[in-house]
N, C-alpha and C positions, 0 to 999 in steps of 0.2 A: 506380378503376383506379390501381394502384401503378406508377409509372414505374421504380421500383427493380427490381420483378419483371420488367417488360418488358425493362429493360436487361440483366437476368440471362440472359434467353433469347438476346439478341443476343450477349452476352459469351461464352456457351458455344459458339456457332457460330464466333465469331472465334478462340477457343482451338483448336477443331478444325481450322480452316483454317490457322492459323499453324504448326501442328505437322505438317502433311501436304502434301508437294509435289504429291501426286496430287489433292488438293482445290484447290490454288492454280492449277495449270496449266489446267484446264478453264474457269476464270473468264475467260480472255482468249484462249486459243489458237484456239478454234473461231470466235470472232467475227473474229479476225485473218484466218483463212483465208477466211471469207466475204467480208470487205471486199476482200481482195486479188483473189479470184476475180472478183467482180462489178465491181470497179474496173478491172481490166485489160480485162474484156469491154466496159465502157462506153467505155474509151479506144479500143479497136479499132473499135467502132461509130461513134465520132466521126470516124474516118478514112474511113469508107465512106458515111456519111450525107450528106444535103444540107448545104451550107455554111450555117452560122449556127445549126444545131440542136445543142444540147448534151445528151448522154445522161446526164451525171453527175447533175444534179438529178432527172431523170426516173426513172432506174433505180437508180443507187447510193444516192440519197436514200431511195427506197422500201425498198430492202434494209436500209439502216441503221435506218430506223424499225421495220421488221419484226423485226430482230434485237433492237432495244431492247425490244419487246414480249416476245419470247421470254426475254430475260435476266430481266425482271421476273417473269414467270410461273415460270420455273425457280428463281429465287431463293426464292420462297415454298415450292415443292414440295420443294426440296432441304433446306431447314431442317427440314421435317416428316419427310422420308425419313431424315435423320440419326438422329432419335429412333426411327424404325421399325427401321432396320438395327441399331441398338445395343440394341434392346429397352428403350429409356429412356422410352417414352411414359408408362407407369404411374408411373415414378419422378417424372416432372414433376408429374403430377396428384395425387401423394401429398403435395405441398407446398400451401401456401395459394394458389397461383396460380389465377386464374380463367380460364375459356375465352376471355374477351375479351382478357385480358392475353397469353395464349398466342398468339392470332391477331395481336395488335398486334406482338408480338415477331417473329413470322414475317414480317410485312410490313416491319418496320424492318430485319430481317436481309436481306431481298431488296433493299432500297434500298442498303444498305452493300455487299453482295457484287456486285450487278449494276453498281454504279457503276464498278467496276474494268474490266469488259468494255466498258461504254459509253465510258469514257475512251479505251480502246485503239481502239475503232471510230472515234471522232471524230478522234483524232490521226492515224490512218492515212489516213482519208478526206480530211482537210485537207492533210496533209503530202505525200502521194504523188499524190493525184488532184485537189487543188484544190477540194474540195467546201466549200460555205459554206451554213450555215443561213440566212444573210441573204437568199439568193435566194428564200426562201419568205415573208419578212417576219414580222410579228408573229403571223400565223396559226399559226406553228409551235408556239406555246405551247399552244393547245387541242389541236393534233395530238398532242403528247407527253402531255398530261394524259389524253386519251381512251385512248391505248394503255397508259399506266401503270395506270390504274384497271381497264381490262379485263384486263390481265395479273394484277393482284392478285386480281380476282374469279375468273378461271379457275384460278389457282394454289390458292386456298382450296377451290374446288369439286373440283379434282383431288385434293387432300389428303383431303377428305371421302370421295371415292370409294374411295381406298385404305383409309381407316379402316373403311369399310363392307364391302369385299370381301376385305380381308386384304392382307398385305405383297406377295404375288405380283402383285397388281393394278397395281403400279407400272409394269409394262410396257404397260398401257393408256394411261399418262399421257404418256410420251415422244413418241408420234406426234401428239398433239393439235394442236400448231401446224401441222404438215405437213398434217393432215386439213382444217383450216379455211382454210388459205391459198388454195386455189382459189376459195373463196367470197367472199373479201374483196378480190380484185382487186389484189394487191400490184403486179403488173407489167402489168396490162391492164385496160381498162374493164369495169365490171360488165355493160354492155350486150351484150357478146359472149357472155355465158353464156346457157344455156337458161332458160326462164321459171321452172322449179322451183328452179334454183340462185339466180336473182335474188331469189326469195322468201326463201330462206335468208339471202342477203346482207343484205337489209333488216333482219334481226334481229341482225346482227353489227356492233357499233360501228366496228371498223377499216375496214369497207367505205366508210363515209362519209369517213374520214380519207384514204384513198388516192384516192378520187374527187375530193376537194377538192384534194389534192396535185397531181393531174394538171391540174386546172383552173388552178392557180397557174402551173405550169410552162408551159402552153400559152397563157398570157396572159388567161385568163378570170377570172371572179369566183367567189369561194368562196361557197357557199350556207351562210350562218350558221344558217339554219333546220335544215339537215341536221347541222351540227356541234352545235347545242344538243340536237337529237334524240339524237345519239350520246352526248353527255354524260349525258342522262337515262337512256338505256339502260344505260350503265356503272354509274350509281348504283343502278339497279334490280338489275343482276346482282351487284353487291357485296352488297346486302342479301340477295338470294336465296342467294348462296353462303355467307354467314355463317350464315343460317338453316339451310341444308342441313348445314353442318358441326356446328352445335349439335344438330340433331335426330339426326344420325348418331352423334355422341358419346353422346348420351343412350341411343340404341338399343343401342350397343355396351356401355354401362355396365349397362343393365338386363337385357340378354340374356346377359351374361357373355362376349360375343365379345371384349371388350377384353383378356381374359386372354391372348390370343395375342400381345400386345405385351409380355408379362412376361418378365423376364430368366430366370425359372425354366424357361421353355420352350426355352431354348437347348440343353439337354442332349438 
């Protein structure tokens, strides 16, 4: 793997962002709105709830972690969509870059771009609402790692889906976080779900994160077995998503479907 070629993928995305206000604004504006909305809601709930209970780590913390996952996933898909929208996908692979280097560049781009939104989320949550990650303890590290890796896996799989179905399929991708959010129990325990939804939840790593988060907030113990299981699941999903992208790319190449990403089709 050439780190120079990986860096070139990242550099191209940074050049696009630097020259376009319409690309810069979404990096932080929606997360800011989310944090303000849920932050003021938690502040209100604290005024009507029983004394001594703090909704900030229970609800605002969960929303912040979920937004963190969404930023990571969309950071991967957006870097791929930029090549789709500009019909630049074929141009990239006419160079010596490998598929592995391209995926690594997408992941690294996600880390760079999503860090802007994550920084805004953290600053607003701390400055306005007094949120502190220290309330979760050291367990916050595996929380974030699971959500980060699952966001990467889902972003790569979503990109492969668009590669397989065509540019118009990007509209299947945007609702994915909203579709899976009821199953992972961002704001409520998994136990309130019907049995068939709980079965789906057990296959989704974020569900273990938010169940553990609630256990910490309510003074219970974190199930390390569940967290290790979620880490194992995310590694499996990353492997499967990369395999899916690789097989989809080969199919598009062998069948000629990849030609729809050519600049010559713009006319």
